[in-house]
C-alpha positions in Angstrom: -10.9 -99.1 -10.2 -7.5 -97.9 -10.8 -8.9 -94.5 -11.6 -11.3 -94.1 -9.0 -8.2 -95.1 -6.4 -6.0 -92.4 -8.1 -8.9 -89.8 -7.6 -9.5 -90.7 -4.2 -5.8 -90.4 -3.5 -5.4 -86.8 -5.2 -8.6 -85.9 -3.0 -7.1 -87.1 0.3 -3.9 -85.0 -0.6 -5.7 -82.0 -1.7 -8.1 -82.1 1.6 -4.8 -82.8 3.9 -3.1 -79.9 2.2 -6.6 -77.4 2.7 -6.6 -78.5 6.3 -3.1 -77.8 6.9 -3.3 -74.3 5.4 -5.8 -73.3 7.5 -4.0 -74.8 10.4 -1.1 -72.2 9.5 -3.5 -69.3 9.1 -4.8 -70.1 12.3 -1.7 -69.8 14.1 -0.2 -67.0 12.2 2.1 -69.0 10.1 3.0 -69.2 6.1 0.1 -68.6 4.0 1.7 -70.7 1.6 1.6 -74.6 1.5 4.0 -76.6 -0.1 3.4 -79.3 -2.7 4.0 -82.6 -0.9 6.4 -85.2 -2.1 8.0 -82.7 -4.6 4.9 -81.6 -6.6 3.1 -85.1 -7.0 -0.2 -83.3 -6.1 0.3 -80.7 -8.9 2.8 -79.9 -11.0 5.2 -77.1 -9.9 8.9 -76.1 -11.4 10.6 -76.7 -8.2 13.8 -75.7 -9.5 12.6 -71.8 -9.2 9.4 -71.6 -8.1 7.5 -72.4 -5.1 3.9 -73.8 -5.0 1.2 -74.1 -2.6 -2.1 -72.8 -1.7 -3.2 -69.2 -0.5 -5.7 -68.3 2.3 -8.4 -68.8 0.2 -7.3 -72.5 -1.1 -6.3 -71.6 -4.6 -3.3 -73.3 -6.4 -0.4 -70.4 -6.0 3.0 -70.5 -7.7 5.5 -68.1 -6.6 8.6 -67.6 -8.6 10.5 -64.7 -7.0 13.9 -66.0 -6.4 15.1 -63.5 -9.1 17.7 -63.6 -12.2 15.0 -65.6 -14.1 15.2 -65.6 -17.8 13.1 -66.7 -20.9 11.2 -68.9 -21.1 9.1 -68.7 -18.2 8.2 -72.0 -17.0 4.6 -72.1 -17.8 4.6 -75.7 -19.2 5.8 -77.0 -15.9 2.7 -75.5 -14.2 -0.1 -77.3 -13.5 -3.2 -76.5 -15.0 -5.2 -75.5 -12.1 -3.0 -72.5 -11.1 -5.1 -70.0 -10.3 -2.6 -67.3 -8.8 0.9 -66.7 -10.6 3.6 -64.3 -9.1 6.8 -63.5 -10.6 9.1 -61.1 -9.0 12.4 -60.5 -8.1 14.5 -58.6 -5.2 16.1 -55.4 -6.4 19.6 -56.7 -6.8 18.7 -59.9 -8.9 16.1 -58.6 -11.5 14.6 -60.8 -14.0 15.0 -60.2 -17.7 11.4 -61.6 -19.5 9.4 -61.3 -22.5 5.9 -62.0 -22.4 3.5 -63.2 -25.6 0.8 -65.8 -25.8 1.9 -68.1 -23.4 -0.8 -68.4 -20.9 -3.3 -70.0 -22.6 -2.5 -73.3 -20.7 -3.7 -71.7 -17.5 -7.2 -71.1 -18.5 -8.5 -71.1 -14.4 -5.9 -68.2 -13.7 -7.5 -65.3 -11.5 -4.4 -63.3 -10.7 -1.1 -62.4 -12.7 1.7 -60.6 -11.1 5.0 -59.8 -13.5 6.9 -57.3 -11.6 10.3 -56.3 -11.6 11.2 -58.3 -14.8 12.3 -55.7 -17.3 9.4 -56.7 -19.8 9.7 -54.3 -22.9 6.2 -54.6 -24.3 2.8 -56.7 -23.6 2.7 -57.8 -27.0 -0.4 -58.7 -28.9 -2.9 -61.0 -27.6 -0.5 -62.0 -25.0 -3.5 -63.0 -22.7 -6.1 -64.2 -25.1 -8.1 -67.2 -23.5 -7.8 -65.8 -19.9 -11.2 -65.2 -19.5 -11.2 -66.0 -15.5 -8.4 -63.2 -14.9 -9.1 -60.8 -12.3 -6.1 -58.9 -11.6 -3.1 -58.3 -14.0 0.0 -56.6 -12.4 2.8 -55.5 -14.9 4.1 -52.6 -12.7 8.0 -52.0 -12.3 9.0 -52.9 -16.2 10.3 -51.5 -19.2 6.8 -50.8 -21.1 7.0 -47.8 -23.2 3.6 -47.8 -25.0 0.5 -49.2 -25.0 -1.9 -50.3 -28.0 -5.5 -51.4 -28.5 -4.6 -55.3 -29.1 -3.0 -55.8 -25.9 -5.7 -56.6 -23.6 -8.1 -58.5 -26.0 -9.7 -61.2 -24.3 -9.7 -59.9 -20.8 -13.4 -59.6 -20.5 -13.2 -60.2 -16.6 -10.5 -58.3 -15.7 -11.4 -55.7 -12.9 -7.8 -54.5 -12.0 -5.0 -53.3 -14.1 -1.7 -52.2 -13.1 0.9 -50.6 -15.0 2.5 -48.0 -12.6 6.4 -47.5 -12.7 6.9 -48.4 -16.2 8.4 -45.7 -19.1 4.8 -45.4 -20.9 5.0 -41.9 -22.8 1.7 -42.5 -24.8 -1.5 -43.7 -24.5 -3.9 -43.9 -27.8 -7.5 -43.1 -27.5 -9.6 -46.2 -26.6 -6.7 -48.4 -25.8 -8.8 -50.1 -22.8 -11.8 -50.8 -24.8 -11.2 -54.5 -24.4 -11.6 -54.2 -20.7 -15.4 -54.0 -20.1 -15.1 -55.1 -16.3 -12.3 -52.8 -15.6 -12.8 -51.4 -12.1 -9.2 -50.2 -10.9 -6.7 -48.8 -13.2 -3.0 -47.6 -12.1 -1.0 -45.7 -14.9 1.0 -43.9 -11.8 4.9 -43.4 -12.2 5.3 -43.3 -16.1 6.1 -40.7 -18.4 2.9 -39.4 -19.5 2.8 -35.7 -20.4 -0.5 -35.7 -21.7 -4.0 -37.5 -21.8 -5.9 -37.6 -24.9 -9.3 -37.1 -25.4 -11.3 -40.1 -25.0 -8.4 -42.2 -23.3 -10.8 -43.9 -21.1 -13.3 -44.9 -23.7 -15.1 -48.2 -23.2 -14.1 -48.1 -19.2 -18.1 -47.7 -18.0 -17.5 -49.3 -15.0 -14.3 -47.5 -14.0 -14.6 -46.8 -10.2 -10.6 -45.9 -9.4 -8.5 -44.2 -11.4 -4.7 -43.8 -10.4 -2.5 -41.1 -12.4 0.1 -39.8 -9.9 3.9 -39.1 -10.9 3.2 -38.2 -14.4 4.9 -35.3 -15.8 1.9 -33.6 -17.2 2.2 -30.4 -19.1 -1.2 -29.3 -18.8 -4.1 -29.6 -16.4 -6.6 -32.2 -16.6 -9.1 -31.7 -19.6 -12.8 -32.5 -19.2 -12.9 -34.2 -22.4 -10.5 -37.1 -21.3 -12.8 -37.9 -18.5 -16.2 -38.0 -20.1 -16.3 -41.8 -20.6 -15.8 -42.5 -16.8 -19.0 -40.5 -15.1 -19.3 -43.4 -12.2 -15.4 -42.6 -11.1 -15.4 -42.7 -7.3 -11.7 -42.2 -6.8 -9.2 -40.1 -8.8 -5.9 -39.6 -7.7 -3.3 -37.3 -9.7 -0.6 -36.4 -7.0 2.7 -34.9 -8.3 1.4 -34.2 -12.0 2.3 -30.6 -12.0 -1.5 -29.4 -11.9 -2.0 -25.7 -11.1 -5.7 -25.6 -11.8 -8.9 -27.5 -11.1 -11.3 -27.1 -13.9 -15.2 -26.6 -12.4 -16.2 -28.6 -15.3 -14.1 -31.5 -14.8 -15.6 -32.2 -11.3 -19.3 -31.6 -12.9 -18.6 -34.6 -15.2 -17.8 -36.7 -12.1 -20.6 -36.2 -9.4 -20.0 -39.7 -7.8 -16.3 -38.8 -6.7 -15.8 -39.8 -3.2 -12.0 -39.4 -2.8 -10.3 -36.7 -4.8 -6.4 -36.8 -4.3 -4.6 -33.8 -5.8 -1.6 -33.7 -3.2 1.8 -32.1 -4.2 0.8 -30.1 -6.9 0.9 -26.3 -7.2 -2.3 -25.1 -6.7 -2.1 -21.5 -5.1 -5.7 -20.8 -4.6 -8.9 -22.7 -4.3 -12.0 -21.3 -5.9 -15.3 -20.6 -3.6 -17.1 -23.3 -5.9 -14.7 -25.8 -6.8 -16.0 -28.7 -4.8 -19.5 -27.4 -4.9 -20.5 -30.4 -7.6 -19.2 -33.0 -5.6 -21.9 -33.6 -3.4 -20.6 -37.5 -2.6 -16.8 -36.2 -1.8 -15.8 -37.6 1.6 -12.0 -37.8 1.1 -9.9 -34.6 -0.2 -6.3 -34.4 -0.1 -4.7 -31.1 -0.8 -1.7 -31.6 1.4 1.8 -30.3 -0.4 0.7 -27.7 -2.5 1.2 -23.6 -2.3 -2.3 -22.8 -0.6 -1.8 -19.6 1.4 -5.3 -19.2 2.9 -8.5 -21.4 3.5 -11.6 -18.7 2.6 -15.1 -19.4 3.5 -17.3 -21.1 1.5 -14.6 -23.2 -0.4 -16.2 -26.4 1.7 -19.6 -25.3 2.6 -22.1 -27.9 2.4 -19.9 -30.8 2.5 -19.8 -34.0 4.7 -16.2 -34.6 4.9 -14.7 -38.0 6.6 -11.1 -36.7 5.6 -9.5 -33.1 4.8 -5.5 -32.7 4.4 -4.2 -29.4 3.8 -0.8 -30.5 5.4 2.1 -28.8 4.1 1.0 -26.0 2.3 1.8 -22.4 3.1 -1.1 -21.3 4.9 -0.3 -18.5 7.8 -4.1 -18.0 9.1 -7.5 -19.7 8.6 -10.6 -17.6 7.6 -12.9 -17.8 10.9 -15.7 -18.8 8.8 -13.5 -21.6 7.0 -15.4 -24.3 8.6 -18.9 -23.2 9.1 -21.6 -25.2 7.6 -19.3 -28.1 7.4 -18.7 -31.6 8.7 -15.3 -33.0 8.9 -14.1 -36.0 11.1 -10.3 -36.1 10.2 -8.5 -32.8 9.7 -4.9 -32.5 8.9 -3.4 -28.9 9.0 0.2 -29.8 10.0 3.4 -28.3 8.9 1.8 -24.9 7.3 3.0 -21.6 8.4 0.1 -20.8 11.2 1.3 -18.5 13.8 -2.1 -18.2 15.3 -5.6 -19.2 15.4 -8.9 -17.7 15.7 -10.3 -18.9 19.4 -13.7 -20.0 17.5 -12.4 -21.4 14.2 -13.2 -24.7 15.2 -16.1 -24.3 17.1 -18.3 -25.1 14.2 -16.6 -28.8 14.3 -17.3 -29.4 17.6 -19.9 -32.3 16.8 -18.0 -34.0 13.8 -14.0 -33.5 14.5 -12.2 -36.6 16.0 -9.0 -36.4 14.8 -7.0 -33.2 14.5 -3.3 -32.8 13.2 -1.9 -29.7 13.6 1.9 -30.2 14.3 4.8 -28.5 12.5 3.3 -25.0 12.8 4.9 -22.2 14.9 1.9 -22.1 17.3 2.4 -21.7 21.1 0.6 -23.4 23.7 -1.8 -20.3 24.5 -3.2 -21.1 21.0 -3.6 -24.6 21.4 -5.6 -24.3 24.5 -7.8 -21.3 23.6 -8.8 -22.9 20.0 -8.7 -26.5 20.6 -8.3 -27.7 23.9 -10.4 -25.4 26.0 -13.7 -26.7 27.2 -15.7 -23.6 25.8 -14.9 -25.1 22.3 -16.1 -28.7 23.1 -14.1 -30.6 20.8 -14.5 -34.3 21.5 -10.8 -35.3 19.9 -10.1 -39.1 19.7 -6.5 -38.6 18.3 -4.4 -35.2 18.4 -1.3 -34.5 17.1 1.2 -31.8 17.8 4.4 -33.0 16.8 7.0 -30.6 16.2 5.6 -28.1 18.2 8.4 -27.4 21.0 5.4 -27.1 23.9 7.8 -28.8 26.3 10.1 -25.5 26.6 6.9 -23.4 26.1 7.0 -21.0 29.0 3.0 -21.3 29.5 2.8 -25.1 29.1 0.3 -26.4 32.1 0.5 -30.0 32.9 -3.4 -29.9 32.8 -3.4 -28.9 29.1 -5.4 -32.3 28.1 -7.6 -32.4 31.3 -10.8 -31.9 29.5 -10.2 -34.5 27.0 -10.6 -38.0 28.7 -11.7 -39.7 25.8 -8.4 -39.1 23.9 -7.2 -42.3 22.5 -4.1 -41.4 20.3 -1.6 -38.4 21.2 1.5 -37.6 19.2 4.1 -35.7 21.2 6.7 -36.5 19.0 9.4 -33.9 18.8 7.8 -31.7 21.7 11.4 -30.8 23.3 10.5 -32.6 26.5 13.2 -33.9 28.4 10.5 -35.6 30.9 7.6 -37.1 30.7 4.8 -34.8 32.4 3.1 -37.2 35.0 -0.1 -34.9 35.1 -0.4 -35.2 31.2 -0.6 -39.1 31.3 -3.2 -39.3 34.5 -5.5 -36.8 32.8 -5.6 -39.4 29.4 -6.9 -42.8 31.1 -8.4 -43.9 27.8 -5.0 -43.7 26.0 -4.3 -46.5 23.3 -1.4 -44.9 21.6 1.3 -42.4 22.8 4.2 -41.2 20.5 7.2 -39.8 22.5 9.8 -40.2 19.6 12.4 -37.5 18.9 12.1 -35.9 22.5 15.1 -35.0 24.9 14.2 -38.0 27.5 16.9 -39.7 28.9 14.6 -42.3 31.0 11.2 -42.9 32.5 11.2 -41.8 36.2 9.3 -44.6 38.6 6.4 -42.0 38.6 6.2 -42.1 34.8 6.2 -45.9 34.6 3.8 -45.8 37.2 1.2 -43.6 35.1 1.7 -45.5 32.3 1.3 -48.8 33.7 -2.0 -47.5 35.2 -3.4 -46.8 31.6 -4.9 -50.3 31.0 -5.8 -49.2 27.0 -2.6 -48.4 26.1 -1.3 -50.8 23.1 1.6 -48.6 21.8 4.3 -46.4 22.7 6.9 -44.9 20.7 10.2 -44.1 22.2 12.9 -43.8 19.4 15.3 -41.2 18.7 15.5 -40.3 22.4 19.1 -40.0 24.0 18.3 -42.9 26.2 20.8 -43.3 29.4 21.5 -46.8 29.9 22.7 -47.8 33.4 21.3 -49.8 36.4 19.7 -47.0 38.2 18.4 -45.4 35.2 17.0 -47.8 32.4 16.8 -50.8 34.9 13.2 -49.9 36.1 12.3 -49.0 32.5 13.2 -52.2 31.1 11.3 -54.2 33.4 8.4 -52.3 32.5 9.3 -52.8 28.7 9.2 -56.4 29.6 5.7 -56.7 30.7 3.8 -53.9 29.2 1.6 -54.6 26.1 2.3 -51.1 24.7 5.8 -51.9 24.1 5.3 -55.5 22.5 5.7 -53.6 18.9 9.2 -52.7 19.8 10.3 -55.8 20.8 9.0 -57.4 17.7 10.4 -54.2 15.4 13.6 -54.0 16.6 14.8 -57.7 15.3 18.4 -57.3 16.5 19.0 -54.4 14.6 22.4 -53.0 15.5 23.1 -49.2 15.1 26.0 -46.6 16.6 25.6 -43.9 18.7 25.7 -41.4 16.0 22.5 -42.8 14.0 19.9 -42.1 16.9 17.5 -41.0 14.1 17.9 -43.7 11.6 14.7 -44.7 9.9 14.3 -48.5 10.6 11.0 -49.8 9.3 10.3 -53.1 8.5 7.6 -54.7 6.4 4.8 -54.9 8.7 5.4 -51.3 9.8 7.5 -51.4 12.9 9.0 -48.1 14.1 12.7 -47.6 14.5 14.1 -49.4 17.6 15.2 -47.0 20.8 18.9 -47.5 21.7 21.0 -46.3 24.2 23.2 -43.0 24.0 25.1 -43.3 27.1 27.4 -44.5 28.8 29.7 -45.0 26.0 30.0 -49.0 27.2 26.3 -49.6 25.8 26.1 -46.7 23.1 24.1 -47.5 20.3 22.5 -50.8 22.0 19.1 -51.6 21.4 16.9 -51.3 24.5 15.1 -54.6 24.2 19.0 -56.2 23.6 20.3 -54.8 26.9 21.6 -57.3 29.3 19.5 -56.6 32.9 21.9 -58.2 34.8 25.4 -56.2 33.4 24.3 -52.9 33.2 26.9 -50.2 33.8 26.8 -49.2 37.4 25.2 -46.0 38.9 27.2 -42.8 39.4 24.8 -40.9 41.5 22.3 -41.7 44.4 19.4 -43.8 43.0 16.7 -42.0 44.9 17.3 -38.8 42.5 15.7 -41.1 39.9 12.0 -39.8 41.2 12.9 -36.4 41.2 10.7 -34.4 38.4 13.5 -34.3 36.3 16.1 -36.9 35.1 19.3 -38.2 37.1 22.5 -36.4 36.7 24.3 -37.8 33.9 28.4 -38.6 34.4 30.1 -36.5 32.0 33.0 -39.3 31.5 32.9 -42.8 31.5 33.5 -45.1 34.4 36.9 -44.9 36.0 37.8 -41.5 34.3 39.4 -38.7 36.3 37.5 -35.6 36.6 39.0 -32.1 37.5 37.5 -30.2 40.3 35.9 -27.8 37.8 34.3 -30.8 36.3 32.8 -32.4 39.5 31.1 -29.0 40.3 29.8 -28.9 36.8 28.4 -32.7 37.3 26.9 -31.2 40.8 25.2 -28.4 39.3 23.8 -30.8 36.4 21.6 -32.5 39.1 18.3 -30.6 39.6 18.1 -31.6 43.1 21.6 -30.1 44.0 21.0 -27.1 41.7 18.0 -26.4 44.0 20.2 -26.7 46.8 22.6 -24.4 45.4 19.9 -22.0 44.6 18.4 -22.1 47.9 21.6 -21.2 49.9 22.1 -18.5 47.5 18.6 -16.9 48.4 18.9 -17.2 52.1 22.4 -15.6 51.8 20.5 -12.9 49.6 17.9 -12.7 52.5 20.5 -12.7 54.8 22.2 -9.5 53.3 19.0 -7.6 52.9 18.1 -8.1 56.4 21.4 -6.6 57.4 20.7 -3.8 55.3 17.4 -3.2 56.6 18.6 -2.8 60.2 21.3 -0.7 59.4 18.9 1.7 57.3 16.7 1.7 60.4 19.2 2.7 62.8 20.4 5.7 60.5 16.5 6.5 60.0 16.4 6.4 63.9 19.5 8.8 64.3 18.5 11.5 62.2 15.0 11.6 63.2 16.5 12.0 66.7 18.6 15.0 65.7 16.6 17.7 67.0 16.6 16.1 70.2 20.5 15.6 70.3 20.8 19.3 69.7 19.1 20.1 72.5 20.8 17.8 75.0 24.1 19.3 73.3 22.7 23.0 73.7 22.1 22.3 77.5 25.9 20.9 77.6 27.1 23.8 75.9 25.4 26.1 78.6 26.5 23.9 81.6 30.2 24.3 80.0 29.9 27.8 79.8 28.8 28.2 83.3 32.0 26.1 84.5 34.4 28.0 81.9 33.0 31.2 83.7 33.7 29.9 87.1 37.2 29.0 85.9 37.7 32.3 84.3 36.0 34.9 85.9 36.1 38.4 84.1 37.2 41.4 86.6 36.0 43.8 83.8 32.5 42.1 83.6 31.0 45.2 84.8 32.3 46.9 81.5 30.6 44.1 79.6 33.9 43.1 78.1 34.5 39.1 77.7 37.1 37.2 75.8 36.2 35.2 72.9 38.1 33.8 69.6 38.1 35.8 66.8 39.5 35.4 63.1 42.2 37.0 61.6 39.9 39.1 59.4 39.1 41.2 62.5 42.7 42.2 62.7 41.7 45.7 61.1 41.1 46.8 64.9 42.3 49.9 66.2 45.9 49.7 67.9 44.3 51.2 71.5 42.3 47.7 71.8 45.4 45.8 71.9 46.2 47.5 75.0 43.0 47.0 76.5 43.4 43.1 75.8 46.4 43.0 77.4 44.8 44.3 80.8 42.2 41.7 80.7 44.5 38.9 79.8 46.7 39.9 83.1 43.7 40.0 85.2 42.2 36.7 84.0 45.6 34.9 84.6 45.9 36.4 88.4 42.3 34.9 88.9 43.2 31.5 87.1 46.4 31.1 89.5 44.1 31.8 92.4 41.6 29.3 91.8 44.0 26.6 91.0 45.8 27.0 93.9 42.7 26.5 95.9 41.6 23.3 94.1 44.8 21.7 94.3 44.4 21.6 98.2 41.3 19.2 97.9 42.9 16.9 94.8 45.0 14.0 95.4 48.6 14.3 96.5 49.7 13.1 92.8 48.1 16.2 91.1 50.6 19.4 90.9 49.2 22.4 90.0 51.7 24.6 87.9 51.7 28.2 87.6 50.2 29.2 84.4 52.9 31.5 82.8 51.5 33.6 80.1 53.6 34.4 76.6 52.2 37.2 74.9 53.4 38.5 71.5 51.8 41.5 69.9 51.4 41.5 66.0 49.4 44.7 64.7 47.1 45.2 67.9 46.8 40.9 67.9 47.9 39.2 70.8 49.1 35.5 70.8 48.9 33.8 74.1 49.8 30.2 75.6 48.5 29.4 79.0 49.6 25.9 80.9 47.1 25.1 83.6 46.8 21.7 85.9 48.6 20.0 83.4 46.7 20.9 80.2 48.4 22.9 77.5 45.6 25.1 76.0 46.3 25.9 72.0 48.0 29.1 70.8 45.2 31.5 70.0 44.9 35.2 68.7 42.9 37.2 70.4 41.3 41.0 70.1 39.5 43.1 72.3 36.0 43.4 71.4 33.6 46.3 71.6 30.4 45.6 73.1 28.4 46.1 69.7 29.6 42.7 68.9 27.6 39.3 69.6 29.4 37.8 72.6 31.0 34.3 72.7 32.7 32.4 75.2 36.4 32.0 75.2 36.2 28.3 75.8 
């Protein structure tokens, strides 16, 4: 009866703990349940470990406080323990040795001893652990393996030895692991793999060999015993060549990861025998061109060629190929054939092409144009500066309404194009990190709010301007939008400074860096979710500017600082609205100057066009003036056809007798002029006075110089000569 009572009590306690564990799991709480009453339900070394149940209801012991030394407290652990984890933080590593000490834990299914400076595994250390499924001895100081290390582990399926200093492994070292499916030797010091290394691993499906400094390429003989292998990873191993015979021995390969090696060229039939291949990773190599035929006939889910040196793609690269996810990012692609992706229009859903020196015109003609008919769900153009491309159009994505993820990180946008957001109604994830955004305008926030499916938006790495007018509406949107929930959860009160805008802060659940303020100085370095909505810095510009296409003018100095007139003018011009006003006034001024110039030019054209008419009018006036002068100076010698005219001094070579004739003519003209003036003086006003016109004559080589004064008008001094009748006649006046 007593034994029955004890068994009943233990059953009740375990049942209560199981119910409690599932309740905590349902509400997202801890997945571990501590032992009640200081380990009364089962034994637990509470001084250095925690005990409880894992999500599957297994008894679990965790010793992860660090600074743990020998001996491992196995004897104080409950024999029913199924999960044992011994770990340590990086600053408090353990220092342990292992041997045949686990026989009392016959129920053990999972054993992890990591970051504990274990120098060797030892012989028969795991003898008797027939239920063990997972053994993790990573991040220790194990330098060598021997055949006896794994005796007795007939049920082991997962063995992890990565992060040690193993430099050699003999053949058939794993032959006592007939059930092994996953083996990781990554991050060791292996320079070669000996033949028949994996002897006995007939069920092995996944092999991880990355980060070993291999001195030679992979030899087919090494893999002769693992023909059921489905995943082979050998990243950063220094490989330069893929032996086709090796892949011929592994026809069931589904995942082949050979990234970050030194392949320069891919043979046309390199992957021809891998008919089940679905995931091919060749990123981080030195491949310069993807030729046609390399992938022909393959139905790939994932193809990664990122971080190579490809400058172009063969237009026939993807003919007779099916690819769902294609990564061509961070190559040297400068152009794309307009139809290179056309064969993939039925299969391609995710495309990463960021980090290439492409232009918007290439993205449009080869990817986004409706004639290509791609139905993209995820599109990554990170680090392509399309925001400052003169050919950028806001309707760039207007034919991809089904797109669910868009990465615009590092694309040099200083404002969020509202039309782009409105053209993507199905968007679930939007990355705007590392741009030049100072804020999101009301129009942008309205467009984002209309995206009912949006669940994640990344805003870190932007120079956010955090005053009441600029950041206030954005903070309200961040508080209520489900797309920003991960931002608030991920910041966790992280405090940075203004110079650390691009610091990477990623927590355990993959949260991205937190967006922080750059200006004004009063809040520089503060995370947006931690801003005080009430005590934000005041605005230094009209609030209505927030709805402009660009961002509001940002003061160059702190509040209260004194600005010079030139500084105020610069701030004035920084605002797009004011700058547009200044430009408009300038355009009007230029237009006015052009109009005035046109009027003047037309007047000048009219003047020269009517010049002939004016010449005729002038000739008529000259004729009338000549008639009046004849009335004024009648020539008494008209019958002799002599008329006075102005001559040049070049005619002074005339004969001296002509000088006497001219003297007589001038005397006659002067007398006649005096008579006419006396007659006109009578009809003029009394104030007019006619003075006689005295004549002064002087002779110089036949030339006569005269000066006549008549009616108050003093005629200029002239030289006159008598003219012969054979010269052209010209009036004296």
